[in-house]
C-alpha positions in Angstrom: 34.7 -21.8 -2.6 38.4 -21.5 -1.9 39.7 -18.1 -2.8 42.4 -15.5 -2.2 41.7 -12.1 -0.7 40.4 -9.2 -2.7 43.1 -6.9 -4.2 42.3 -3.4 -5.4 44.0 -1.6 -8.2 47.1 0.4 -7.3 45.6 3.2 -9.3 42.9 3.5 -6.7 45.3 4.8 -4.1 43.4 5.5 -0.9 40.0 5.8 -2.7 37.2 3.5 -1.7 35.8 3.6 -5.2 37.8 0.9 -7.0 37.7 -2.4 -8.9 38.9 -5.3 -6.9 40.0 -8.7 -8.2 40.9 -12.1 -6.8 41.5 -15.7 -8.0 39.0 -18.2 -6.9 38.7 -21.9 -8.0 40.6 -21.3 -11.2 38.6 -18.2 -12.2 39.2 -14.5 -11.9 36.6 -12.6 -10.0 36.0 -8.8 -10.3 33.8 -6.5 -8.2 33.3 -2.8 -7.7 34.1 -1.9 -4.1 30.8 0.0 -3.6 28.7 -2.9 -5.0 30.6 -5.8 -3.5 27.7 -8.2 -3.8 27.9 -8.1 -7.7 30.8 -10.3 -8.8 31.8 -11.0 -12.4 33.6 -14.3 -12.9 35.8 -15.2 -15.9 38.6 -17.5 -17.0 42.1 -16.2 -16.8 42.3 -16.1 -20.6 39.1 -13.9 -20.8 40.6 -11.7 -18.1 43.8 -11.3 -20.1 41.8 -10.4 -23.2 39.8 -7.9 -21.2 43.0 -6.2 -19.9 44.5 -6.1 -23.3 41.4 -4.6 -24.9 41.2 -2.0 -22.1 44.9 -1.1 -22.5 44.5 -0.6 -26.3 41.4 1.7 -25.8 38.8 -0.6 -27.2 36.3 0.6 -24.6 37.3 4.3 -24.5 34.1 5.2 -26.3 32.1 4.0 -23.3 33.6 6.6 -20.9 32.5 10.1 -20.4 34.5 13.2 -19.7 33.7 15.1 -16.5 
């Protein structure tokens, strides 16, 4: 599988707990840094919709306050 290297979010700074992404064979792959063997694959369009939904707060009800 031809792929680029994993990139982590700039919001993660120096933290090791982060979401990483890369492009691979026309798909976008996501993984959590502390569970790198679990990879979610999606089309670029689905990834775009995921980002848009996240930015508009569609998933905010799934988060918890600490």
